C-alpha positions as CSV (number, residue, x, y, z in Angstrom):
1,M,-9.4,15.8,-15.6
2,R,-9.4,16.7,-11.9
3,K,-6.4,18.1,-10.0
4,P,-4.8,15.5,-7.8
5,L,-6.1,15.5,-4.2
6,A,-3.7,16.2,-1.4
7,H,-3.0,13.6,1.2
8,P,-1.5,15.0,4.4
9,L,-2.1,12.0,6.7
10,M,1.6,12.2,7.5
11,K,4.1,15.0,7.3
12,A,6.6,12.8,5.5
13,A,4.3,10.7,3.4
14,A,6.2,11.7,0.3
15,S,8.9,9.3,1.5
16,A,6.6,6.4,2.1
17,C,7.1,3.5,-0.3
18,L,4.0,2.0,-1.8
19,L,5.2,0.0,-4.7
20,A,7.3,-3.2,-4.2
21,A,6.9,-2.8,-0.5
22,I,9.0,-4.8,1.9
23,V,11.8,-5.4,-0.6
24,V,15.5,-4.5,-0.5
25,S,15.8,-2.9,-3.9
26,P,14.8,0.8,-4.5
27,A,11.1,1.3,-5.0
28,T,8.7,3.8,-6.5
29,T,6.3,5.5,-4.1
30,F,2.9,7.1,-4.0
31,G,3.4,10.6,-2.6
32,Q,1.3,13.8,-2.4
33,T,1.0,17.5,-2.7
34,T,0.3,19.6,0.4
35,E,-2.1,22.4,-0.7
36,D,-5.4,20.8,0.2
37,P,-6.1,20.5,4.0
38,L,-8.2,17.4,3.5
39,P,-6.6,13.9,3.3
40,S,-7.1,11.9,0.1
41,P,-5.5,9.4,-2.2
42,T,-2.0,10.0,-3.5
43,L,-0.1,9.9,-6.8
44,P,3.3,8.3,-7.6
45,F,6.1,10.4,-6.2
46,E,9.7,9.4,-5.4
47,P,11.8,6.6,-3.9
48,E,12.0,6.5,-0.1
49,T,15.1,7.7,1.6
50,E,16.0,5.1,4.2
51,G,16.3,6.2,7.8
52,D,18.9,5.6,10.4
53,E,19.9,1.9,10.5
54,S,20.9,2.2,14.1
55,E,17.3,2.5,15.3
56,A,16.2,0.0,17.9
57,S,15.1,-3.4,16.7
58,S,11.7,-2.8,18.2
59,D,11.1,0.0,15.6
60,P,8.0,-1.1,13.6
61,T,9.5,0.2,10.3
62,Q,12.0,-2.8,10.4
63,L,9.0,-5.0,9.7
64,R,9.1,-3.6,6.1
65,E,12.3,-5.5,5.4
66,K,10.5,-8.8,6.1
67,L,8.4,-10.3,3.4
68,P,5.4,-12.2,4.7
69,D,5.5,-15.9,3.8
70,S,1.7,-16.1,3.4
71,A,-1.5,-14.1,3.4
72,I,-2.1,-15.2,6.9
73,E,1.3,-13.9,8.1
74,R,0.7,-10.6,6.2
75,A,-2.6,-10.2,8.0
76,K,-1.0,-10.9,11.4
77,M,1.7,-8.3,10.7
78,L,-0.9,-5.8,9.7
79,D,-3.0,-6.4,12.8
80,N,0.1,-5.9,15.0
81,L,1.0,-2.7,13.1
82,Y,-2.6,-1.3,13.2
83,A,-2.6,-1.9,17.0
84,L,0.7,0.0,17.3
85,L,-0.6,2.9,15.2
86,A,-3.8,3.2,17.2
87,T,-1.8,3.5,20.4
88,A,1.0,5.7,19.0
89,E,2.1,8.2,21.6
90,S,3.6,10.8,19.2
91,P,3.2,11.9,15.5
92,E,6.7,10.5,14.9
93,A,5.8,7.1,16.2
94,A,2.7,7.1,14.1
95,E,4.6,8.1,11.0
96,K,7.1,5.2,11.4
97,T,4.3,2.7,11.9
98,S,2.2,4.0,9.1
99,K,5.2,3.7,6.7
100,A,5.5,0.0,7.6
101,I,1.8,-0.5,7.1
102,M,1.9,1.1,3.6
103,R,4.7,-1.2,2.6
104,L,2.6,-4.2,3.6
105,W,-0.4,-2.8,1.8
106,A,1.7,-2.7,-1.4
107,Y,2.9,-6.3,-1.1
108,S,0.5,-8.4,-3.1
109,G,2.5,-11.6,-3.3
110,S,2.0,-11.7,-7.0
111,D,4.8,-10.9,-9.5
112,T,2.2,-10.1,-12.1
113,V,0.5,-7.5,-9.9
114,T,3.8,-6.0,-9.0
115,V,4.6,-5.5,-12.7
116,L,1.2,-4.0,-13.4
117,M,1.5,-1.6,-10.5
118,A,4.9,-0.5,-11.7
119,R,3.4,0.3,-15.1
120,A,0.5,2.2,-13.4
121,V,3.1,4.2,-11.4
122,K,5.0,5.1,-14.5
123,A,1.9,6.0,-16.3
124,M,0.8,8.4,-13.5
125,Q,4.3,9.9,-13.4
126,Q,3.8,10.7,-17.1
127,K,0.2,12.0,-16.3
128,N,-1.2,9.2,-18.5
129,T,-4.2,8.4,-16.3
130,K,-5.9,6.4,-19.1
131,L,-3.0,4.0,-19.2
132,A,-2.8,3.9,-15.4
133,L,-6.5,3.0,-15.2
134,R,-6.0,0.2,-17.7
135,M,-3.2,-1.2,-15.5
136,L,-5.3,-0.9,-12.4
137,D,-8.3,-2.5,-14.0
138,A,-6.1,-5.5,-14.7
139,I,-4.8,-5.5,-11.1
140,V,-8.3,-5.6,-9.6
141,E,-9.3,-8.3,-12.1
142,Q,-6.1,-10.3,-11.4
143,A,-6.2,-9.8,-7.6
144,P,-9.8,-8.9,-6.4
145,D,-8.8,-9.4,-2.8
146,Y,-5.9,-6.9,-3.0
147,A,-7.2,-3.8,-1.2
148,E,-4.5,-1.5,-2.4
149,G,-5.4,-2.1,-6.0
150,W,-8.9,-0.9,-5.4
151,S,-7.7,2.1,-3.3
152,Q,-5.3,3.2,-6.1
153,R,-7.8,2.7,-8.8
154,A,-10.3,4.8,-6.8
155,H,-7.8,7.7,-7.0
156,V,-7.4,7.5,-10.7
157,L,-11.1,7.2,-11.2
158,Y,-11.5,10.4,-9.1
159,L,-9.0,12.2,-11.3
160,E,-11.0,11.1,-14.3
161,G,-14.2,12.6,-12.8
162,E,-15.7,9.1,-12.2
163,T,-16.5,9.9,-8.6
164,H,-19.3,7.4,-8.1
165,R,-17.0,4.6,-9.3
166,A,-14.3,5.9,-7.1
167,L,-16.6,5.6,-4.1
168,G,-17.4,2.1,-5.0
169,D,-13.7,1.2,-5.2
170,L,-13.0,2.8,-1.8
171,R,-15.8,0.9,-0.2
172,R,-14.4,-2.3,-1.8
173,A,-11.0,-1.5,-0.4
174,L,-12.4,-0.9,3.1
175,A,-14.5,-4.1,2.9
176,L,-11.2,-6.0,2.4
177,D,-9.3,-3.9,5.0
178,P,-11.4,-1.8,7.3
179,N,-8.3,-0.2,8.7
180,H,-7.0,1.1,5.4
181,F,-6.7,4.7,6.5
182,R,-5.8,6.1,3.1
183,A,-9.0,4.7,1.6
184,L,-11.0,5.9,4.6
185,S,-9.4,9.3,4.3
186,A,-10.4,9.5,0.7
187,L,-13.9,8.4,1.4
188,A,-14.3,11.1,4.0
189,H,-13.0,13.7,1.6
190,I,-15.4,12.7,-1.2
191,L,-18.4,12.5,1.1
192,R,-17.7,15.9,2.4
193,E,-17.3,17.2,-1.2
194,F,-20.7,15.7,-2.0
195,G,-22.2,17.5,1.1
196,A,-22.8,14.2,3.0
197,K,-21.7,15.8,6.2
198,E,-22.9,13.2,8.6
199,G,-21.2,10.4,6.6
200,A,-18.0,12.4,6.3
201,L,-18.0,13.1,10.0
202,A,-18.4,9.4,10.8
203,A,-15.6,8.6,8.4
204,Y,-13.2,11.1,9.9
205,R,-14.0,9.9,13.4
206,K,-13.2,6.4,12.4
207,L,-10.0,7.6,10.7
208,L,-8.8,9.0,14.0
209,E,-9.5,5.8,15.8
210,I,-7.2,4.0,13.3
211,H,-4.6,6.8,12.9
212,P,-4.8,9.2,15.8
213,Y,-2.4,11.6,14.2
214,A,-4.0,11.7,10.8
215,E,-3.2,15.3,9.7
216,G,-6.3,17.3,8.8
217,A,-8.8,14.8,10.3
218,Q,-9.3,16.6,13.6
219,K,-9.7,20.0,11.9
220,A,-12.2,18.4,9.5
221,I,-14.2,16.9,12.4
222,E,-14.4,20.3,14.2
223,E,-15.5,22.1,11.1
224,L,-18.1,19.4,10.2
225,E,-19.4,19.4,13.8
226,R,-19.9,23.2,13.6
227,E,-21.6,23.0,10.2
228,I,-24.0,20.2,11.3
229,H,-24.8,21.9,14.6
230,G,-25.4,25.2,12.8
231,Q,-27.8,23.6,10.5
232,G,-29.9,22.4,13.5
233,I,-30.3,25.9,14.9
């Protein structure tokens, strides 16, 4: 089984809640290690520590406390947050917005999916990737339009060495949500690992358009540009 990939899109991603997002009760999260300089999917980690409640009402993270009433409302909220992220003026602002986005990613609107994801999280915490994969298989079958289900299953498939299936799931997630920066980050990482430098470079460039402070992306772009240019000499 593969070693979990690192995911340094944000310096405080370990505190970003990805399960039972936009709820008041404590939630389990998908966090990361920090050894690998390339962004990629993440594993379950720890509950989020809430920030200062005195922050201004315009803070995008406050949107995470509001459950969307419908898929249409959720899509509108995500569109607004993606626009904020793309125009963020500092890493701190981008981090706050990306946290709110990830909470909306996790909200499926289905109690069944929420229970299945909780079981997948617990299985991964126990390093039981086989059980986690069964739970995620059920999620994508139950909710095929739920991008986060495909993104999370891609990570488990990668850990199980099923890289081609992982790529398929990442592309499915991105077809459902082209701005899903975690899925795009993972896609770029795997393409680079496969030696598909042009594809990886395009993916990293797109990633920076969506998340201008995606940690590791700019460095990867510079390295890939040098490698590709060197091949042409």
